C-alpha positions as protocol buffer text, in pm:
chain_id: "A"
residue {
  index: 1
  type: MET
  ca { x: -13927 y: -2286 z: 13111 }
}
residue {
  index: 2
  type: THR
  ca { x: -14164 y: -2113 z: 12871 }
}
residue {
  index: 3
  type: LEU
  ca { x: -14527 y: -2049 z: 12949 }
}
residue {
  index: 4
  type: SER
  ca { x: -14638 y: -2312 z: 12697 }
}
residue {
  index: 5
  type: GLU
  ca { x: -14426 y: -2574 z: 12873 }
}
residue {
  index: 6
  type: THR
  ca { x: -14577 y: -2504 z: 13214 }
}
residue {
  index: 7
  type: THR
  ca { x: -14783 y: -2783 z: 13368 }
}
residue {
  index: 8
  type: THR
  ca { x: -15010 y: -2774 z: 13669 }
}
residue {
  index: 9
  type: THR
  ca { x: -15018 y: -3145 z: 13741 }
}
residue {
  index: 10
  type: GLN
  ca { x: -14904 y: -3083 z: 14099 }
}
residue {
  index: 11
  type: ALA
  ca { x: -15181 y: -2833 z: 14169 }
}
residue {
  index: 12
  type: HIS
  ca { x: -15443 y: -2891 z: 14435 }
}
residue {
  index: 13
  type: PRO
  ca { x: -15747 y: -3045 z: 14260 }
}
residue {
  index: 14
  type: ALA
  ca { x: -15971 y: -2764 z: 14385 }
}
residue {
  index: 15
  type: LEU
  ca { x: -15745 y: -2510 z: 14213 }
}
residue {
  index: 16
  type: THR
  ca { x: -15766 y: -2695 z: 13883 }
}
residue {
  index: 17
  type: ALA
  ca { x: -16141 y: -2747 z: 13913 }
}
residue {
  index: 18
  type: ALA
  ca { x: -16197 y: -2379 z: 13988 }
}
residue {
  index: 19
  type: ALA
  ca { x: -15980 y: -2267 z: 13697 }
}
residue {
  index: 20
  type: ASP
  ca { x: -16155 y: -2504 z: 13455 }
}
residue {
  index: 21
  type: ALA
  ca { x: -16493 y: -2377 z: 13574 }
}
residue {
  index: 22
  type: ALA
  ca { x: -16382 y: -2015 z: 13531 }
}
residue {
  index: 23
  type: ILE
  ca { x: -16263 y: -2069 z: 13175 }
}
residue {
  index: 24
  type: ALA
  ca { x: -16583 y: -2249 z: 13075 }
}
residue {
  index: 25
  type: ALA
  ca { x: -16812 y: -1993 z: 13238 }
}
residue {
  index: 26
  type: TYR
  ca { x: -16623 y: -1697 z: 13096 }
}
residue {
  index: 27
  type: ARG
  ca { x: -16621 y: -1829 z: 12741 }
}
residue {
  index: 28
  type: ASN
  ca { x: -16988 y: -1921 z: 12759 }
}
residue {
  index: 29
  type: ALA
  ca { x: -17072 y: -1573 z: 12890 }
}
residue {
  index: 30
  type: VAL
  ca { x: -16880 y: -1400 z: 12610 }
}
residue {
  index: 31
  type: ALA
  ca { x: -17053 y: -1618 z: 12351 }
}
residue {
  index: 32
  type: THR
  ca { x: -17398 y: -1565 z: 12502 }
}
residue {
  index: 33
  type: TYR
  ca { x: -17422 y: -1205 z: 12621 }
}
residue {
  index: 34
  type: SER
  ca { x: -17353 y: -864 z: 12473 }
}
residue {
  index: 35
  type: ARG
  ca { x: -17080 y: -640 z: 12610 }
}
residue {
  index: 36
  type: ASP
  ca { x: -17344 y: -415 z: 12762 }
}
residue {
  index: 37
  type: GLN
  ca { x: -17490 y: -715 z: 12945 }
}
residue {
  index: 38
  type: LEU
  ca { x: -17147 y: -834 z: 13062 }
}
residue {
  index: 39
  type: ARG
  ca { x: -17058 y: -499 z: 13215 }
}
residue {
  index: 40
  type: ALA
  ca { x: -17397 y: -429 z: 13374 }
}
residue {
  index: 41
  type: ILE
  ca { x: -17369 y: -375 z: 13750 }
}
residue {
  index: 42
  type: GLU
  ca { x: -17551 y: -655 z: 13934 }
}
residue {
  index: 43
  type: MET
  ca { x: -17479 y: -572 z: 14297 }
}
residue {
  index: 44
  type: ASP
  ca { x: -17221 y: -445 z: 14543 }
}
residue {
  index: 45
  type: GLY
  ca { x: -16965 y: -714 z: 14615 }
}
residue {
  index: 46
  type: ALA
  ca { x: -16849 y: -832 z: 14955 }
}
residue {
  index: 47
  type: ASP
  ca { x: -16547 y: -604 z: 14915 }
}
residue {
  index: 48
  type: GLY
  ca { x: -16775 y: -302 z: 14882 }
}
residue {
  index: 49
  type: THR
  ca { x: -16714 y: -238 z: 14511 }
}
residue {
  index: 50
  type: PRO
  ca { x: -16964 y: -272 z: 14222 }
}
residue {
  index: 51
  type: THR
  ca { x: -16996 y: -621 z: 14073 }
}
residue {
  index: 52
  type: MET
  ca { x: -17042 y: -671 z: 13700 }
}
residue {
  index: 53
  type: PHE
  ca { x: -17262 y: -942 z: 13552 }
}
residue {
  index: 54
  type: VAL
  ca { x: -16954 y: -1118 z: 13408 }
}
residue {
  index: 55
  type: ASP
  ca { x: -16810 y: -1141 z: 13763 }
}
residue {
  index: 56
  type: VAL
  ca { x: -17128 y: -1301 z: 13897 }
}
residue {
  index: 57
  type: VAL
  ca { x: -17150 y: -1562 z: 13621 }
}
residue {
  index: 58
  type: VAL
  ca { x: -16790 y: -1672 z: 13654 }
}
residue {
  index: 59
  type: GLU
  ca { x: -16784 y: -1658 z: 14034 }
}
residue {
  index: 60
  type: ASP
  ca { x: -17094 y: -1875 z: 14066 }
}
residue {
  index: 61
  type: ALA
  ca { x: -16929 y: -2146 z: 13855 }
}
residue {
  index: 62
  type: ILE
  ca { x: -16609 y: -2126 z: 14059 }
}
residue {
  index: 63
  type: ILE
  ca { x: -16789 y: -2151 z: 14393 }
}
residue {
  index: 64
  type: THR
  ca { x: -16983 y: -2455 z: 14275 }
}
residue {
  index: 65
  type: ALA
  ca { x: -16663 y: -2628 z: 14161 }
}
residue {
  index: 66
  type: ALA
  ca { x: -16454 y: -2538 z: 14465 }
}
residue {
  index: 67
  type: THR
  ca { x: -16712 y: -2630 z: 14729 }
}
residue {
  index: 68
  type: ALA
  ca { x: -16780 y: -2957 z: 14545 }
}
residue {
  index: 69
  type: ALA
  ca { x: -16406 y: -3024 z: 14587 }
}
residue {
  index: 70
  type: GLY
  ca { x: -16450 y: -2975 z: 14962 }
}
residue {
  index: 71
  type: VAL
  ca { x: -16278 y: -2641 z: 15022 }
}
residue {
  index: 72
  type: ASN
  ca { x: -16388 y: -2306 z: 15160 }
}
residue {
  index: 73
  type: VAL
  ca { x: -16393 y: -2004 z: 14931 }
}
residue {
  index: 74
  type: LEU
  ca { x: -16308 y: -1641 z: 14997 }
}
residue {
  index: 75
  type: SER
  ca { x: -16413 y: -1452 z: 14687 }
}
residue {
  index: 76
  type: GLU
  ca { x: -16434 y: -1092 z: 14582 }
}
residue {
  index: 77
  type: GLU
  ca { x: -16809 y: -1077 z: 14525 }
}
residue {
  index: 78
  type: ARG
  ca { x: -16975 y: -1335 z: 14753 }
}
residue {
  index: 79
  type: GLY
  ca { x: -16722 y: -1313 z: 15032 }
}
residue {
  index: 80
  type: TRP
  ca { x: -16663 y: -1601 z: 15274 }
}
residue {
  index: 81
  type: ILE
  ca { x: -16817 y: -1941 z: 15197 }
}
residue {
  index: 82
  type: ASP
  ca { x: -16733 y: -2181 z: 15478 }
}
residue {
  index: 83
  type: VAL
  ca { x: -16777 y: -2556 z: 15424 }
}
residue {
  index: 84
  type: GLY
  ca { x: -16583 y: -2647 z: 15737 }
}
residue {
  index: 85
  type: SER
  ca { x: -16253 y: -2728 z: 15566 }
}
residue {
  index: 86
  type: SER
  ca { x: -15900 y: -2644 z: 15681 }
}
residue {
  index: 87
  type: VAL
  ca { x: -15833 y: -2547 z: 15317 }
}
residue {
  index: 88
  type: THR
  ca { x: -15955 y: -2221 z: 15160 }
}
residue {
  index: 89
  type: LEU
  ca { x: -15928 y: -2081 z: 14809 }
}
residue {
  index: 90
  type: VAL
  ca { x: -15877 y: -1704 z: 14800 }
}
residue {
  index: 91
  type: VAL
  ca { x: -16027 y: -1630 z: 14459 }
}
residue {
  index: 92
  type: ASP
  ca { x: -16034 y: -1344 z: 14215 }
}
residue {
  index: 93
  type: PRO
  ca { x: -16291 y: -1479 z: 13965 }
}
residue {
  index: 94
  type: VAL
  ca { x: -16233 y: -1219 z: 13693 }
}
residue {
  index: 95
  type: ASP
  ca { x: -15942 y: -987 z: 13761 }
}
residue {
  index: 96
  type: GLY
  ca { x: -15971 y: -715 z: 13501 }
}
residue {
  index: 97
  type: SER
  ca { x: -16350 y: -725 z: 13480 }
}
residue {
  index: 98
  type: ALA
  ca { x: -16371 y: -405 z: 13275 }
}
residue {
  index: 99
  type: ASN
  ca { x: -16124 y: -550 z: 13025 }
}
residue {
  index: 100
  type: ALA
  ca { x: -16316 y: -878 z: 13008 }
}
residue {
  index: 101
  type: ALA
  ca { x: -16653 y: -711 z: 12955 }
}
residue {
  index: 102
  type: ALA
  ca { x: -16513 y: -479 z: 12687 }
}
residue {
  index: 103
  type: GLY
  ca { x: -16342 y: -754 z: 12490 }
}
residue {
  index: 104
  type: VAL
  ca { x: -15990 y: -645 z: 12585 }
}
residue {
  index: 105
  type: PRO
  ca { x: -15794 y: -973 z: 12622 }
}
residue {
  index: 106
  type: LEU
  ca { x: -15633 y: -891 z: 12957 }
}
residue {
  index: 107
  type: SER
  ca { x: -15821 y: -1064 z: 13239 }
}
residue {
  index: 108
  type: CYS
  ca { x: -15751 y: -1360 z: 13465 }
}
residue {
  index: 109
  type: PHE
  ca { x: -15888 y: -1610 z: 13710 }
}
residue {
  index: 110
  type: SER
  ca { x: -15651 y: -1626 z: 14004 }
}
residue {
  index: 111
  type: ALA
  ca { x: -15656 y: -1816 z: 14333 }
}
residue {
  index: 112
  type: ALA
  ca { x: -15430 y: -1901 z: 14623 }
}
residue {
  index: 113
  type: VAL
  ca { x: -15466 y: -2204 z: 14848 }
}
residue {
  index: 114
  type: VAL
  ca { x: -15462 y: -2130 z: 15219 }
}
residue {
  index: 115
  type: VAL
  ca { x: -15407 y: -2416 z: 15465 }
}
residue {
  index: 116
  type: ASP
  ca { x: -15456 y: -2331 z: 15832 }
}
residue {
  index: 117
  type: GLY
  ca { x: -15399 y: -1964 z: 15756 }
}
residue {
  index: 118
  type: GLU
  ca { x: -15085 y: -2005 z: 15541 }
}
residue {
  index: 119
  type: PHE
  ca { x: -15059 y: -1950 z: 15164 }
}
residue {
  index: 120
  type: THR
  ca { x: -14929 y: -2276 z: 15014 }
}
residue {
  index: 121
  type: GLU
  ca { x: -14982 y: -2263 z: 14636 }
}
residue {
  index: 122
  type: ALA
  ca { x: -15141 y: -2050 z: 14369 }
}
residue {
  index: 123
  type: LEU
  ca { x: -15270 y: -2063 z: 14013 }
}
residue {
  index: 124
  type: THR
  ca { x: -15336 y: -1779 z: 13771 }
}
residue {
  index: 125
  type: CYS
  ca { x: -15518 y: -1853 z: 13447 }
}
residue {
  index: 126
  type: TRP
  ca { x: -15538 y: -1610 z: 13153 }
}
residue {
  index: 127
  type: LEU
  ca { x: -15906 y: -1628 z: 13064 }
}
residue {
  index: 128
  type: HIS
  ca { x: -15856 y: -1548 z: 12696 }
}
residue {
  index: 129
  type: THR
  ca { x: -15585 y: -1808 z: 12627 }
}
residue {
  index: 130
  type: ASP
  ca { x: -15608 y: -2059 z: 12916 }
}
residue {
  index: 131
  type: GLN
  ca { x: -15237 y: -2000 z: 12976 }
}
residue {
  index: 132
  type: ARG
  ca { x: -15162 y: -2095 z: 13338 }
}
residue {
  index: 133
  type: TRP
  ca { x: -14901 y: -2007 z: 13596 }
}
residue {
  index: 134
  type: TRP
  ca { x: -14877 y: -2238 z: 13898 }
}
residue {
  index: 135
  type: ALA
  ca { x: -14634 y: -2241 z: 14188 }
}
residue {
  index: 136
  type: SER
  ca { x: -14617 y: -2365 z: 14545 }
}
residue {
  index: 137
  type: ARG
  ca { x: -14430 y: -2194 z: 14824 }
}
residue {
  index: 138
  type: ASP
  ca { x: -14162 y: -2463 z: 14789 }
}
residue {
  index: 139
  type: HIS
  ca { x: -14143 y: -2484 z: 14410 }
}
residue {
  index: 140
  type: SER
  ca { x: -14180 y: -2262 z: 14104 }
}
residue {
  index: 141
  type: PRO
  ca { x: -14096 y: -2345 z: 13741 }
}
residue {
  index: 142
  type: TYR
  ca { x: -14016 y: -1976 z: 13688 }
}
residue {
  index: 143
  type: ARG
  ca { x: -13747 y: -1728 z: 13782 }
}
residue {
  index: 144
  type: THR
  ca { x: -13784 y: -1353 z: 13804 }
}
residue {
  index: 145
  type: SER
  ca { x: -13566 y: -1126 z: 13591 }
}
residue {
  index: 146
  type: GLY
  ca { x: -13332 y: -1054 z: 13882 }
}
residue {
  index: 147
  type: CYS
  ca { x: -13351 y: -678 z: 13820 }
}
residue {
  index: 148
  type: ARG
  ca { x: -13227 y: -479 z: 14120 }
}
residue {
  index: 149
  type: ARG
  ca { x: -13268 y: -112 z: 14019 }
}
residue {
  index: 150
  type: VAL
  ca { x: -13574 y: 90 z: 13921 }
}
residue {
  index: 151
  type: GLY
  ca { x: -13364 y: 273 z: 13665 }
}
residue {
  index: 152
  type: ASP
  ca { x: -13313 y: -57 z: 13482 }
}
residue {
  index: 153
  type: ALA
  ca { x: -13668 y: -185 z: 13529 }
}
residue {
  index: 154
  type: ALA
  ca { x: -13974 y: -235 z: 13314 }
}
residue {
  index: 155
  type: VAL
  ca { x: -14257 y: -164 z: 13558 }
}
residue {
  index: 156
  type: SER
  ca { x: -14632 y: -220 z: 13539 }
}
residue {
  index: 157
  type: ILE
  ca { x: -14838 y: 17 z: 13753 }
}
residue {
  index: 158
  type: LEU
  ca { x: -15203 y: 51 z: 13842 }
}
residue {
  index: 159
  type: ARG
  ca { x: -15352 y: 363 z: 13686 }
}
residue {
  index: 160
  type: PRO
  ca { x: -15292 y: 680 z: 13889 }
}
residue {
  index: 161
  type: HIS
  ca { x: -15551 y: 849 z: 14109 }
}
residue {
  index: 162
  type: THR
  ca { x: -15555 y: 1204 z: 14239 }
}
residue {
  index: 163
  type: ARG
  ca { x: -15455 y: 1073 z: 14582 }
}
residue {
  index: 164
  type: ASN
  ca { x: -15133 y: 909 z: 14459 }
}
residue {
  index: 165
  type: TRP
  ca { x: -15035 y: 1106 z: 14151 }
}
residue {
  index: 166
  type: ASP
  ca { x: -14704 y: 1231 z: 14296 }
}
residue {
  index: 167
  type: ALA
  ca { x: -14591 y: 881 z: 14396 }
}
residue {
  index: 168
  type: TRP
  ca { x: -14704 y: 741 z: 14060 }
}
residue {
  index: 169
  type: GLU
  ca { x: -14502 y: 1005 z: 13875 }
}
residue {
  index: 170
  type: ARG
  ca { x: -14190 y: 940 z: 14084 }
}
residue {
  index: 171
  type: VAL
  ca { x: -14194 y: 574 z: 13984 }
}
residue {
  index: 172
  type: ALA
  ca { x: -14282 y: 643 z: 13619 }
}
residue {
  index: 173
  type: ARG
  ca { x: -14005 y: 899 z: 13578 }
}
residue {
  index: 174
  type: LYS
  ca { x: -13737 y: 665 z: 13711 }
}
residue {
  index: 175
  type: ALA
  ca { x: -13838 y: 335 z: 13547 }
}
residue {
  index: 176
  type: THR
  ca { x: -13705 y: 255 z: 13202 }
}
residue {
  index: 177
  type: ARG
  ca { x: -14049 y: 142 z: 13079 }
}
residue {
  index: 178
  type: VAL
  ca { x: -14403 y: 168 z: 13220 }
}
residue {
  index: 179
  type: ARG
  ca { x: -14715 y: -32 z: 13134 }
}
residue {
  index: 180
  type: ILE
  ca { x: -15076 y: -21 z: 13254 }
}
residue {
  index: 181
  type: LEU
  ca { x: -15254 y: -352 z: 13189 }
}
residue {
  index: 182
  type: SER
  ca { x: -15537 y: -312 z: 13444 }
}
residue {
  index: 183
  type: CYS
  ca { x: -15503 y: -675 z: 13554 }
}
residue {
  index: 184
  type: SER
  ca { x: -15302 y: -714 z: 13874 }
}
residue {
  index: 185
  type: THR
  ca { x: -15284 y: -1093 z: 13873 }
}
residue {
  index: 186
  type: LEU
  ca { x: -15155 y: -1104 z: 13515 }
}
residue {
  index: 187
  type: ASP
  ca { x: -14901 y: -833 z: 13597 }
}
residue {
  index: 188
  type: ALA
  ca { x: -14780 y: -1036 z: 13894 }
}
residue {
  index: 189
  type: ALA
  ca { x: -14751 y: -1356 z: 13688 }
}
residue {
  index: 190
  type: PHE
  ca { x: -14534 y: -1165 z: 13442 }
}
residue {
  index: 191
  type: VAL
  ca { x: -14304 y: -1065 z: 13729 }
}
residue {
  index: 192
  type: ALA
  ca { x: -14283 y: -1428 z: 13843 }
}
residue {
  index: 193
  type: ASP
  ca { x: -14177 y: -1553 z: 13499 }
}
residue {
  index: 194
  type: GLY
  ca { x: -13933 y: -1268 z: 13433 }
}
residue {
  index: 195
  type: SER
  ca { x: -14130 y: -1091 z: 13157 }
}
residue {
  index: 196
  type: VAL
  ca { x: -14168 y: -776 z: 13370 }
}
residue {
  index: 197
  type: ASP
  ca { x: -13939 y: -655 z: 13646 }
}
residue {
  index: 198
  type: ALA
  ca { x: -14201 y: -517 z: 13885 }
}
residue {
  index: 199
  type: PHE
  ca { x: -14568 y: -436 z: 13932 }
}
residue {
  index: 200
  type: LEU
  ca { x: -14716 y: -206 z: 14193 }
}
residue {
  index: 201
  type: ASP
  ca { x: -14998 y: 3 z: 14323 }
}
residue {
  index: 202
  type: ALA
  ca { x: -14819 y: 333 z: 14382 }
}
residue {
  index: 203
  type: GLY
  ca { x: -14971 y: 399 z: 14722 }
}
residue {
  index: 204
  type: SER
  ca { x: -15343 y: 423 z: 14641 }
}
residue {
  index: 205
  type: ASP
  ca { x: -15447 y: 130 z: 14865 }
}
residue {
  index: 206
  type: THR
  ca { x: -15643 y: -33 z: 14583 }
}
residue {
  index: 207
  type: HIS
  ca { x: -15535 y: -394 z: 14625 }
}
residue {
  index: 208
  type: ARG
  ca { x: -15761 y: -643 z: 14801 }
}
residue {
  index: 209
  type: LEU
  ca { x: -15628 y: -974 z: 14926 }
}
residue {
  index: 210
  type: MET
  ca { x: -15737 y: -1164 z: 14613 }
}
residue {
  index: 211
  type: ASP
  ca { x: -15547 y: -916 z: 14392 }
}
residue {
  index: 212
  type: ILE
  ca { x: -15210 y: -1013 z: 14539 }
}
residue {
  index: 213
  type: ALA
  ca { x: -15257 y: -1345 z: 14724 }
}
residue {
  index: 214
  type: ALA
  ca { x: -15138 y: -1553 z: 14428 }
}
residue {
  index: 215
  type: ALA
  ca { x: -14837 y: -1326 z: 14385 }
}
residue {
  index: 216
  type: VAL
  ca { x: -14728 y: -1393 z: 14744 }
}
residue {
  index: 217
  type: VAL
  ca { x: -14674 y: -1756 z: 14646 }
}
residue {
  index: 218
  type: GLN
  ca { x: -14574 y: -1730 z: 14279 }
}
residue {
  index: 219
  type: VAL
  ca { x: -14330 y: -1440 z: 14296 }
}
residue {
  index: 220
  type: THR
  ca { x: -14169 y: -1530 z: 14627 }
}
residue {
  index: 221
  type: ALA
  ca { x: -14105 y: -1887 z: 14510 }
}
residue {
  index: 222
  type: SER
  ca { x: -13957 y: -1749 z: 14188 }
}
residue {
  index: 223
  type: GLY
  ca { x: -13697 y: -1538 z: 14368 }
}
residue {
  index: 224
  type: GLY
  ca { x: -13887 y: -1211 z: 14403 }
}
residue {
  index: 225
  type: VAL
  ca { x: -14068 y: -1030 z: 14678 }
}
residue {
  index: 226
  type: VAL
  ca { x: -14419 y: -906 z: 14753 }
}
residue {
  index: 227
  type: LEU
  ca { x: -14443 y: -607 z: 14986 }
}
residue {
  index: 228
  type: ASP
  ca { x: -14694 y: -349 z: 15099 }
}
residue {
  index: 229
  type: ALA
  ca { x: -14576 y: 8 z: 15039 }
}
residue {
  index: 230
  type: TYR
  ca { x: -14664 y: 97 z: 15399 }
}
residue {
  index: 231
  type: GLY
  ca { x: -14521 y: -213 z: 15564 }
}
residue {
  index: 232
  type: ARG
  ca { x: -14848 y: -391 z: 15643 }
}
residue {
  index: 233
  type: PRO
  ca { x: -14832 y: -771 z: 15644 }
}
residue {
  index: 234
  type: ILE
  ca { x: -15004 y: -941 z: 15350 }
}
residue {
  index: 235
  type: GLU
  ca { x: -15184 y: -1219 z: 15529 }
}
residue {
  index: 236
  type: PHE
  ca { x: -15499 y: -1426 z: 15510 }
}
residue {
  index: 237
  type: ASP
  ca { x: -15802 y: -1248 z: 15648 }
}
residue {
  index: 238
  type: THR
  ca { x: -16172 y: -1288 z: 15567 }
}
residue {
  index: 239
  type: ASP
  ca { x: -16223 y: -913 z: 15617 }
}
residue {
  index: 240
  type: LEU
  ca { x: -16252 y: -788 z: 15258 }
}
residue {
  index: 241
  type: THR
  ca { x: -16247 y: -423 z: 15362 }
}
residue {
  index: 242
  type: ARG
  ca { x: -15870 y: -450 z: 15415 }
}
residue {
  index: 243
  type: ARG
  ca { x: -15657 y: -287 z: 15144 }
}
residue {
  index: 244
  type: TRP
  ca { x: -15292 y: -287 z: 15046 }
}
residue {
  index: 245
  type: SER
  ca { x: -15062 y: -98 z: 14811 }
}
residue {
  index: 246
  type: GLY
  ca { x: -14888 y: -405 z: 14681 }
}
residue {
  index: 247
  type: ILE
  ca { x: -14536 y: -400 z: 14538 }
}
residue {
  index: 248
  type: VAL
  ca { x: -14441 y: -711 z: 14340 }
}
residue {
  index: 249
  type: ALA
  ca { x: -14073 y: -706 z: 14245 }
}
residue {
  index: 250
  type: ALA
  ca { x: -13808 y: -928 z: 14093 }
}
residue {
  index: 251
  type: THR
  ca { x: -13571 y: -879 z: 14387 }
}
residue {
  index: 252
  type: PRO
  ca { x: -13585 y: -745 z: 14744 }
}
residue {
  index: 253
  type: GLU
  ca { x: -13357 y: -457 z: 14641 }
}
residue {
  index: 254
  type: LEU
  ca { x: -13595 y: -349 z: 14365 }
}
residue {
  index: 255
  type: GLY
  ca { x: -13893 y: -384 z: 14596 }
}
residue {
  index: 256
  type: GLU
  ca { x: -13737 y: -163 z: 14862 }
}
residue {
  index: 257
  type: GLU
  ca { x: -13639 y: 106 z: 14611 }
}
residue {
  index: 258
  type: LEU
  ca { x: -13993 y: 113 z: 14478 }
}
residue {
  index: 259
  type: ARG
  ca { x: -14130 y: 136 z: 14830 }
}
residue {
  index: 260
  type: ALA
  ca { x: -13905 y: 435 z: 14900 }
}
residue {
  index: 261
  type: LEU
  ca { x: -14026 y: 608 z: 14583 }
}
residue {
  index: 262
  type: VAL
  ca { x: -14391 y: 548 z: 14673 }
}
residue {
  index: 263
  type: THR
  ca { x: -14363 y: 673 z: 15030 }
}
residue {
  index: 264
  type: GLY
  ca { x: -14147 y: 968 z: 14927 }
}
């Protein structure tokens, strides 16, 4: 199934409402504000990182839509919004905020539905095109590439830091192709649909839950695997100080080989 043929008619209504709100708010913000205004730092988010104006505008619209649909929200900037539901959306309002603010067309809304602590479905929406990837833990319209070896793989990686340069270089040297898109949720969607063989944070512990929550559903249901380089469980938690080095791979074999390269 091609991306253009994908439908989200089975999606939880709160997911669809949140995605629609994100698209509308993002496009209105881009049409209304300058790039300097979009990237201005408004506050420190609940995850402890700086929050851009574009994040605030889009997140506010998402929270309004999701809570009106009767679900809790765990979001990158505002944190935990509890309306007393058994259903929670784990939301990344604008993944790739720097891209979005600069006019680089690589940013996404992404959310996973959590029911009684378990990830059940997820939706990622490309903010610039409104292209959408939806899957539940029991069904995906996609299949991963099936790649099993790093030497055969096209791999997307988060940019390197001084603390993980050696691990980053080990992966980059062995992969057949490397990309840096600076949008984790888009990278993961590309693994789910077979466009890319793997995506990872090479051991820098940069990923928050909302960066990889959708991947847990989408990629696993599509035949792949989502791991943490250091073996930590990727699970629902309202503590946004938790971090992971996520590995999103087309197959378990590829995921384990990448993990071995990262940990050395």
